[in-house]
TISESE-112725 format. One line per 8 residues: number of its first residue (from 1); for each residue x, y, z of N, C-alpha, C. Coordinates in steps of 0.05 Angstrom, whole numbers, plus 5000, padded with zeros to 4 digits. Each point is the difference from the previous one (the first is absolute). Layout:
NUM> X Y Z X Y Z X Y Z | ... $
***
This chain:
1> 6295 5827 2292 5013 4990 5015 4983 4987 5018 | 4980 4998 5015 4990 5001 5014 4971 4998 4994 | 4978 4983 5005 4975 5014 4998 4979 4971 5005 | 4999 5012 5026 4980 4981 5015 4971 4997 4991 | 4987 4978 4990 4974 4992 4989 4984 5005 5028 | 4979 5020 4993 4984 5015 5015 4974 4992 4991 | 4986 5000 4978 4982 5000 4981 4992 4971 5004 | 4979 4987 5022 4994 4981 5005 4968 5000 5008 $
9> 4982 4981 4993 4976 4999 5006 4983 5021 5017 | 4976 5011 4998 4988 5002 5030 5002 4976 5010 | 4998 5000 5036 4991 4982 5009 4966 5000 5015 | 4986 4979 5007 4975 5008 5012 5000 4987 5024 | 5016 5015 5009 5005 5004 5041 5003 5023 5013 | 4998 5003 5014 4997 5027 5013 5025 5013 5013 | 5007 5025 5004 5027 5009 5003 5010 4981 5033 | 4983 4998 5021 5015 4985 5026 5005 4970 4995 $
17> 4990 4994 4978 5006 4966 4995 5024 5007 4985 | 5014 5016 4985 5019 4999 4986 5018 5007 5018 | 5010 5013 5015 5011 5011 5029 4997 4977 5015 | 4981 4979 5007 5013 4990 5020 5009 4965 4992 | 4997 5003 4964 5011 4972 4985 5033 4989 5009 | 5005 4982 5004 5027 5001 4994 5007 4986 4971 | 5032 5015 5003 5005 5001 4965 5003 4976 5000 | 5005 4994 4978 5014 4970 4997 5031 4999 5003 $
25> 5012 4980 5000 5030 5008 4992 5012 5000 4985 | 5015 5017 5003 5019 5013 4970 5027 4987 4988 | 4996 4971 5024 5028 4993 4993 4991 4966 4986 | 4983 5000 4985 4989 4983 4974 5026 4998 4981 | 5005 4984 4999 5022 4996 4972 5027 5025 4996 | 5007 4995 5036 5017 5024 5003 5030 4984 4981 | 5002 4997 5001 5031 4978 4976 4995 5019 4978 | 4975 5006 4985 5014 5028 4982 5009 5016 4988 $
33> 4987 5015 5028 5007 5024 5020 5037 4996 5002 | 5002 4984 5007 5028 4997 5015 5013 4988 4979 | 4999 4985 4974 5007 4996 4980 5010 5025 4979 | 4973 5023 4997 5010 5018 4999 5012 5026 5001 | 4999 4999 5020 5016 5014 5026 5029 4998 4994 | 5009 4973 5002 5031 4994 5003 5006 5002 4968 | 4988 4998 4971 5005 5008 4979 5007 5021 5001 | 4974 5025 5014 5015 5028 5001 5017 5000 5012 $
41> 5012 4990 5016 5027 5012 5014 5021 4992 4982 | 4998 4980 4985 5021 4996 4979 5000 5019 4976 | 4973 5010 4987 5009 5009 4984 4999 5030 5010 | 4997 5013 5022 5008 5017 5005 5034 5014 5006 | 4999 4976 5005 5038 4994 5001 5012 5002 4975 | 4997 4984 4987 5003 4998 4974 5003 5030 4989 | 4981 5023 4996 4994 5020 4990 5021 5013 5020 | 4998 5007 5023 5019 5013 5012 5031 4994 5005 $
49> 5005 4977 4989 5021 4991 4995 5007 5015 4968 | 4985 4992 4980 5001 5020 4991 5010 5034 4987 | 4974 5008 5021 5007 5031 5005 5037 5005 5011 | 5005 4981 5016 5037 5006 5004 5019 4986 4979 | 4987 4985 4970 5017 5005 4987 5016 4965 4998 | 4979 4987 5022 4998 4962 4990 4977 4993 4987 | 5009 4999 4977 4977 4989 4982 4997 4966 4999 | 4966 4991 4983 5010 4975 5004 5022 4978 4994 $
57> 5011 5018 4975 5026 4981 4990 5023 4986 5034 | 5003 5034 5010 5018 4992 5022 4995 4983 5021 | 4964 5009 5011 4992 4978 5005 4996 4974 5002 | 4993 4986 4971 5007 4970 4985 5021 4989 5022 | 5019 5018 4991 5035 4990 5001 5001 5000 5033 | 4988 5017 5010 5014 5005 5033 4964 5006 5010 | 4990 4975 5008 4967 5011 5011 4999 5019 5031 | 5022 4991 5015 5005 5015 5018 5005 5029 4997 $
65> 4998 5007 4979 5001 5039 4987 4970 4998 5012 | 4972 4990 4995 4982 4998 5004 5000 5021 5022 | 5005 4996 5028 5000 5012 5024 5008 5028 4994 | 5023 5009 4979 5000 5027 5001 4968 5018 4993 | 4985 4985 5003 4970 5007 4997 4984 5013 5021 | 5017 4986 5021 4981 4995 5033 4988 5029 5002 | 5012 5017 5002 4992 5025 5015 4982 5009 4982 | 4994 5009 4974 4987 5008 4983 4967 4977 5008 $
73> 5005 4982 4997 4978 4977 5007 4982 5001 5019 | 5022 5004 5023 4990 5007 5032 4980 5021 4999 | 5017 5020 4985 4983 5026 5011 4970 4996 4978 | 5009 4998 4978 4973 4995 4982 4969 4987 5016 | 5013 4975 5013 4992 4982 5004 4980 5006 5016 | 5012 5006 5023 4993 5023 5027 4982 5016 4997 | 5008 5017 4976 4974 5021 4993 4974 4994 4993 | 5003 4976 4980 4976 4987 4989 4991 4973 5024 $
81> 5007 5001 5022 4990 4979 5022 4990 5011 5019 | 5005 5031 4993 4989 5017 5030 4975 5004 4985 | 5003 5013 4978 4973 5017 4989 4981 4969 4996 | 5004 4978 4995 4980 4981 4999 4995 4994 5018 | 5017 4991 5022 4986 5000 5019 4987 5019 5026 | 5005 5015 4987 4986 5030 5008 4964 4990 4997 | 4994 4991 4969 4977 5004 4998 4999 4972 5007 | 5010 4969 5007 4990 4979 5005 4992 5011 5039 $
89> 5011 5010 5016 5003 5004 5032 4968 5011 4995 | 4994 5025 4984 4980 5018 5005 4966 4979 4989 | 5015 4994 4988 4976 4977 4993 4999 4974 5016 | 5012 4990 5015 5002 4982 5024 4993 5012 5017 | 5001 5026 5011 4987 5012 5022 4975 5004 4998 | 4990 4997 4975 4967 5008 4998 4986 4979 4993 | 5014 4977 4998 4994 4967 5007 4991 4995 4970 | 5013 5004 4973 4994 5003 4972 5018 4971 4992 $
97> 4980 4992 4977 5015 4971 4997 5025 5013 4975 | 5030 5002 5008 5015 4998 4982 5034 4994 4994 | 5001 4999 4987 5023 4982 4984 5036 5008 5005 | 5013 4989 5010 5026 5007 5003 5011 5010 4976 | 5019 5016 5000 5015 5018 4972 5005 4974 4979 | 4998 5010 4981 5013 4982 4982 5022 5019 4980 | 5025 4990 5007 5013 5017 4984 5012 4992 4971 | 4998 5023 4980 5007 4987 4971 5032 5005 4987 $
105> 5009 4982 4997 5039 5009 4994 5000 4992 4967 | 5018 5025 5001 5011 4999 4966 5026 4981 4983 | 4992 4976 5002 5029 4986 4996 5011 5010 4973 | 5007 5025 5003 5004 5002 4965 5032 5017 4990 | 5029 4982 5005 5018 5015 5001 5014 5013 4976 | 5017 5023 5015 5009 5014 4986 4984 5018 4976 | 4981 5006 5013 4986 5029 4995 4980 5012 5028 | 5003 5034 5005 4999 5017 5012 4978 4984 5007 $
113> 4985 4997 5027 4971 5004 5015 5019 4994 5018 | 4968 5002 5029 5000 4994 5033 5007 4973 5011 | 5000 4982 4979 5005 4971 5012 4965 4998 5015 | 4982 5007 4989 4971 5002 5018 4983 5019 4988 | 4985 4981 4994 4971 5024 4986 4979 5003 5038 | 5008 5005 5018 4993 5004 5022 4987 4973 5010 | 4973 5010 5022 4984 4967 5001 4975 5017 5010 | 4974 4980 5007 4983 5007 5002 4988 4967 5027 $
121> 4975 5028 5001 4980 4982 5017 4984 4997 4990 | 4971 4978 5011 4973 4990 4987 4985 5014 5030 | 4986 5015 4997 4966 5001 5018 4979 4989 4993 | 4996 4972 5007 4987 4983 5000 4964 5004 5010 | 5009 5028 5029 4966 5007 5007 4992 5021 4990 | 4971 5003 5003 4988 5030 4988 5021 5017 5027 | 4998 5021 4982 5004 5031 5009 4973 5009 5028 | 4997 4997 5027 4978 5005 5007 4997 5034 4995 $
129> 5018 5015 5014 4994 5033 4999 5022 5011 4983 | 4994 5030 5002 5031 5014 4983 5019 5010 5023 | 4997 4987 5026 5017 5009 5024 5021 4968 4991 | 4982 4983 4996 5020 4979 5003 5016 4999 4972 | 4988 5012 4983 5020 5002 4969 5021 5019 5007 | 4986 5018 5011 5025 5031 5009 5021 4989 5009 | 5008 4981 5023 5018 4980 5011 5016 4984 4989 | 4992 4983 4993 5003 4979 4978 5021 5014 4970 $
137> 4989 5015 4997 5007 5021 4977 5028 5018 5001 | 4999 5013 5022 5026 5015 5017 5019 4990 5015 | 4991 4971 5011 5023 4986 5011 5024 4992 4988 | 5000 4991 4976 5022 4994 4982 5022 5021 4985 | 4975 5024 4986 5020 5021 4997 5021 5012 5014 | 4995 5001 5026 5006 5023 5027 5030 4980 5004 | 4985 4975 5012 5028 4985 5003 5019 4996 4984 | 4995 4994 4969 5021 4996 4985 5014 5029 5003 $
145> 4985 5018 4991 5017 5025 5001 5012 5016 5027 | 4996 4981 5018 5008 5010 5030 5032 4990 4998 | 5003 4967 4986 5017 4985 5004 5025 5008 4977 | 4992 5014 4971 5008 5020 4980 5012 5019 5010 | 4991 5010 5012 5016 5031 5010 5027 4982 5022 | 4997 4983 5018 5016 4981 5024 5021 5007 4973 | 4997 4984 4966 5023 4990 4990 5007 5025 4991 | 4984 5016 4990 5022 5023 4989 5008 5027 5024 $
153> 4991 4996 5018 5017 5009 5019 5028 4989 5009 | 4997 4970 5001 5025 4996 5007 5023 4991 4969 | 4990 4993 4981 5021 5006 4978 5003 5019 4995 | 4991 5026 5002 5017 5029 5001 5015 5000 5016 | 4998 4991 5032 5014 5005 5019 5020 4983 4995 | 5006 4983 4988 5027 4977 5002 5019 5008 4973 | 4986 5033 4991 5022 5011 4981 5011 5017 5002 | 5024 5007 5011 5017 5027 5017 5006 5019 4982 $
161> 5007 4991 4973 5005 5028 4982 5005 4987 4975 | 5005 5010 4979 4998 5010 4968 5015 4974 4999 | 5019 4995 5015 5024 4985 4981 4992 4969 5012 | 4996 4998 5023 4982 4972 4997 4982 4989 4981 | 4978 5016 4993 4986 4998 4986 5014 4989 4961 | 5018 5013 4996 5016 5008 4972 5014 4963 5003 | 5013 4997 5027 5017 4983 4999 4986 4969 4999 | 4962 4999 5019 4985 4979 4997 5001 4991 4969 $
169> 4989 5027 4976 4992 4998 4981 5028 4989 4983 | 5019 5011 5008 5020 4989 4981 5007 4980 4995 | 4991 4980 5022 5003 4968 5006 4988 4989 4982 | 4971 5015 4983 4983 4989 4984 5011 5007 4972 | 5003 5030 4999 5004 5010 4977 5013 5022 5000 | 5012 5017 4978 5004 5024 5007 4984 5026 5004 | 5009 5015 5018 4983 5025 5008 4988 5015 4977 | 4979 5001 5005 4990 5015 4976 5017 5019 4992 $
177> 5020 5025 5016 5013 5020 4981 5014 4984 4988 | 5011 4977 4995 5022 4980 4984 4981 4995 4982 | 4970 4993 4990 4986 4992 4987 4998 5021 4974 | 4996 4995 4976 4993 5011 4985 4967 5013 4995 | 4998 5013 4976 4962 5013 5009 4990 4990 4994 | 5013 4971 5003 4968 4976 4997 4976 5004 5019 | 4971 5005 4998 4989 5000 5017 4992 4978 5017 | 5007 4999 5024 4992 4975 5026 4972 5000 5005 $
185> 4995 4981 5007 4971 4989 5007 5002 5010 5035 | 4977 5014 5001 4999 5021 5027 4981 4995 5003 | 4983 5006 5030 4982 4989 5012 4991 5024 5013 | 4973 5009 4992 4982 5023 5002 5002 5008 5042 | 4978 5027 4990 5003 5016 5027 4978 4993 5010 | 4996 4996 5031 4977 5004 5008 5009 5032 5016 | 4977 5015 5008 5006 5020 5018 5015 4994 5024 | 4988 4973 5017 5018 4990 5025 5028 4992 4993 $
193> 5002 4982 4978 5037 4993 5002 5009 5021 4983 | 4989 5020 4990 5016 5018 4997 5014 5026 5021 | 4991 4994 5007 4997 5011 5036 5024 4981 5007 | 5004 4971 5006 5011 4987 5014 5026 5006 4988 | 4992 5002 4968 5035 5000 4989 5011 5019 4997 | 4984 5026 4997 5017 5027 5000 5004 5015 5024 | 4975 4989 5016 5014 5009 5024 5018 4985 5019 | 4989 4979 5011 5019 4980 5029 5025 4992 4982 $
201> 4986 4988 4970 5030 4993 4977 5015 5021 4992 | 4996 5032 5001 5012 5023 4999 4998 4993 4964 | 4993 4978 4984 4999 5001 4967 5024 4983 4998 | 5007 4975 5024 5032 5001 4990 4997 4975 4979 | 4970 4987 4998 4999 4971 4983 4990 5010 4979 | 4998 4992 4968 4986 5014 4981 4976 4976 4999 | 4979 5002 4986 4978 4994 5009 5009 4976 4985 | 5010 5001 4974 5017 4974 4979 5019 4982 5021 $
209> 5003 5011 5021 5016 4973 5023 4985 4994 5019 | 4980 5009 5006 4985 4993 5027 4996 4968 4996 | 4994 4980 4987 4994 4978 5010 5026 4980 5006 | 5022 5020 4986 5025 4989 5017 5002 4996 5029 | 4978 5013 5012 5007 5002 5027 4978 4979 5012 | 4999 4976 5008 4981 4982 5007 4974 5022 5024 | 5010 5003 5014 4984 5013 5026 4973 5022 4983 | 5025 5023 4986 4988 5018 4994 4980 4991 4975 $
217> 5008 4983 4982 4996 4990 4980 4957 4989 5006 | 5000 4982 5019 4992 4985 5014 4977 5026 5022 | 5004 5017 5000 4981 5019 5012 4995 5022 4987 | 5007 5002 4971 4995 5014 4970 4973 4984 4999 | 5001 4972 4995 4976 4978 4990 4980 5001 5016 | 5009 5004 5034 4975 5001 5015 4981 5025 4996 | 5015 5026 4995 4983 5016 4999 4982 5001 4980 | 5015 4988 4965 4989 4996 4972 4978 4978 5015 $
225> 5000 4984 5002 4982 4978 5019 4974 5011 5012 | 5008 5018 5012 4986 5013 5017 4975 5011 4991 | 5018 5016 4973 4976 5027 4991 4991 4977 4980 | 5013 4989 4991 4983 4982 4978 4973 4983 5008 | 4994 4984 5028 4985 4996 5016 4986 5025 5002 | 5003 5022 4999 4987 5016 5028 4985 5019 4975 | 5006 4994 4981 4978 5012 4965 4974 4998 5007 | 4980 5023 4999 4972 4998 5019 4986 4985 4975 $
233> 5000 4990 4993 4983 4978 4967 4997 4972 5022 | 4968 4995 4995 4997 4968 5006 5006 4989 5014 | 5008 4970 5001 5013 4991 5025 5025 5003 5008 | 5014 5014 4989 5025 5006 5007 4994 5016 5030 | 5023 4998 5018 4997 5009 5026 4986 5033 5001 | 5013 5012 4980 4990 5025 4994 4973 5004 4998 | 4990 4968 4988 4969 5006 4993 4981 4998 5026 | 5012 4982 5013 4988 4986 5027 5001 5027 5022 $
241> 5022 5013 4997 5000 5025 5016 4979 5023 4998 | 4999 5006 4977 4990 5023 4986 4964 4989 4996 | 4993 4980 4998 4975 4992 5008 4988 4991 5025 | 5021 4998 5014 4995 5004 5037 4993 5030 5005 | 5018 5016 4991 5004 5029 5005 4968 5010 4990 | 4994 5003 4981 4984 5010 4977 4969 4975 4988 | 4998 4977 5003 4977 4977 5005 5007 5007 4966 | 4974 4997 4990 4990 5001 4960 5014 5025 4985 $
249> 5001 5016 5022 5007 5028 4989 5033 5003 4988 | 5015 4976 5010 5032 4980 4986 4996 5004 4982 | 4981 4984 4981 4996 5004 4975 5006 5025 4974 | 5004 5013 5020 5010 5039 4978 5026 4999 5009 | 5005 4987 5022 5043 5004 5001 4997 4977 4980 | 4996 4975 5006 5008 4975 4983 4998 5009 4966 | 4991 5016 4994 4998 5004 4970 5011 5028 4999 | 5003 5008 5023 5021 5021 4987 5024 5000 5004 $
257> 5010 4978 5018 5028 4994 4998 5005 4972 4981 | 4988 4988 4993 4997 4994 4969 5016 5013 4969 | 4971 5016 5010 5012 5024 4973 5023 5009 5011 | 5009 5017 5019 5026 5003 5004 5022 4977 4981 | 4995 4977 5014 5023 4985 4989 5004 4999 4966 | 4983 5002 4984 5002 4997 4982 4995 5028 4992 | 5007 5017 5006 5005 5031 4988 5039 5004 5001 | 4998 4981 5031 5035 5001 5002 5017 4970 4978 $
265> 4980 4989 4990 5009 4984 4977 5007 5011 4974 | 4976 5022 5001 5004 5013 4982 5020 5023 4984 | 5004 5004 5033 5026 5018 5004 5025 4990 4991 | 5004 4982 5006 5022 4977 5017 5011 4994 4958 | 4970 4988 4990 5010 4987 4968 5010 5020 4988 | 4990 5029 5013 5003 5015 4976 5042 5023 5005 | 5000 4987 5019 5024 5016 5008 5034 4980 5004 | 4980 4975 5008 5019 4975 5015 4999 4982 4967 $
273> 4989 4998 4991 4997 4980 4979 4994 4970 5002 | 5010 4980 5000 4990 4981 5012 5009 4991 5025 | 5004 5019 5021 4996 4992 5029 4977 5014 5007 | 4981 5013 4985 4985 5006 5003 4971 4986 5013 | 5006 4978 4982 4987 4969 5010 5001 4989 5022 | 5012 5004 5017 5004 4989 5025 4965 4991 5023 | 4985 5027 4988 4982 4999 5030 4969 4984 4981 | 5008 4996 4974 4977 4982 4979 4995 4979 5012 $
281> 5018 4984 5013 4991 4969 5009 4984 5004 5026 | 5014 5021 5020 4988 5001 5024 4970 5019 4985 | 5001 5006 4994 4963 5022 4985 4987 4967 4994 | 5007 4981 4991 4988 4976 4985 4997 4991 5025 | 5020 4979 5013 4980 4998 5027 4994 5017 5024 | 5001 5021 4997 4974 5010 5011 4968 5006 4990 | 5006 5003 4982 4968 4986 4983 4989 4981 4998 | 5022 4984 5009 4996 4970 4988 4975 4991 5032 $
289> 5019 5007 5019 4987 5004 5035 4985 5016 4994 | 4995 5028 4991 4984 5015 5012 4997 5030 5002 | 4995 5015 4994 5002 5024 5006 4999 5009 5024 | 4965 4979 5016 4988 5015 5014 4997 4980 5022 | 5000 5010 5031 4998 4990 5016 4973 4981 5011 | 4995 4970 5005 4972 4996 5005 4999 5004 5034 | 4975 5004 5000 4992 5015 5032 5010 4974 5012 | 4997 5014 5031 4997 4974 5016 4971 4992 5016 $
297> 5002 4992 5011 4970 4989 5014 4990 5012 5018 | 5009 5020 5012 4988 5020 5013 5014 5026 4999 | 4993 5014 4973 5016 5034 4989 4989 5008 5025 | 4978 4999 5009 4993 5025 5017 5011 5008 5023 | 5019 4975 5010 5011 5009 5026 5028 5015 4995 | 4994 5022 5023 5016 5024 4994 5034 4994 5014 | 5017 5011 4984 5027 5005 5006 5012 5014 5025 | 5011 4996 5019 5015 5011 5017 5016 5021 4990 $
305> 5000 5017 5013 5025 5021 4992 5020 4992 5003 | 5014 4984 5017 5024 4990 4991 4997 4984 4980 | 4990 4981 4989 4998 4989 4972 5007 5017 4986 | 4982 5024 4993 4998 5019 4986 5033 5003 4992 | 5010 5016 5022 5022 5009 5003 5035 4982 4986 | 4984 4982 5012 5028 4974 4984 4998 4996 4969 | 4966 5004 4990 4988 4995 4973 5014 5027 4978 | 5001 5024 5024 5008 5018 4975 5031 5002 5005 $
313> 5014 4994 5023 5024 4996 4995 5019 4970 4989 | 4982 4992 4986 5012 4980 4984 5001 5015 4972 | 4981 5019 4988 4992 5015 4983 5035 5021 4988 | 4998 5007 5026 5031 5015 5008 5018 4987 4992 | 4997 4980 5006 5028 4982 4996 5006 4987 4966 | 4977 5000 4998 4985 4995 4965 5012 5022 4985 | 4999 5022 5008 5006 5025 4988 5031 5000 5008 | 5020 5003 5018 5020 4995 5002 5014 4976 4984 $
321> 4995 4976 5006 5017 4983 4978 4997 4979 4984 | 4973 5033 4976 5005 4981 4974 5016 5009 4983 | 5013 4991 4984 5022 4997 4979 4986 5005 4970 | 4992 5023 4990 4992 4995 4973 5013 4981 4977 | 5020 5014 5007 5023 4981 4980 5021 4982 5011 | 4992 4973 5010 5016 4986 5012 5022 4998 4998 | 5011 4994 4974 5020 4989 4984 5006 5011 4966 | 5027 5021 4997 4998 5005 4975 5031 5000 5008 $
329> 5008 5012 4959 5029 4994 4998 5008 5038 5000 | 5025 5000 5017 5001 5035 5008 5024 5001 5000 $
***
């Protein structure tokens, strides 16, 4: 969902020149960023309305029904925006040439999706050293992760009891207990979301009904996106983090992580059938981008202890948020 393009050519100037050079303005052609953001607001509102039972046919008859999806759109786009502006502000702090976020809308009616494929920024400057790489890499996931937690806490706090859950779901379709044994589309669990849903939420919301609760569903997506970006491969945020921590030795972890995804895919194919292919497109993208991380200009500059702690914290967050099977019928 988010891939910063850091694989840039080495530049022939010194580290002080990098630090002192004023970055070009990021506001060139800002209309493209604004247009994509505006369209993504509409597509996420469409997805949010559909999750509440207001599908495209109904919306075409009354466009005001699109506003039913505002809570989901607001929550999800705030999570994505904090993530991307975490990267952006860290890069600008280090006087780097970076674009504003480009949001990716998904305008497909009557089909379950998030309404967006996320957002990305582009770094147009070489990375001077691993300290800067770490700062830019961790700022996005940590910011998006914190906002996701806020929406999860708020979403579950707004549900007083099981009767409230049942009443809300029954405005969309019959409560699962009244439905036949037909398998329902179900969201997968991460360790952290399991804690939220089973401990804080007291297990009141089945995983097949999570997407009917806008703030909770946006929080689930936020954790999912955080884990997706923190996979320690190539130029994903996780790839940046492990390279900043380990330097060239990170390639061993890159290959191990990719091998683990391949093993997970093989396991899911044997146990879940066609649903097992869901990691294959992501593996193809990672292969095309590159499994290994390119070096920074001055790799020998060491990390501070604080930056190492943040890097390891991101790895812990990845483990807590990773969902082996994000969607299934159960």
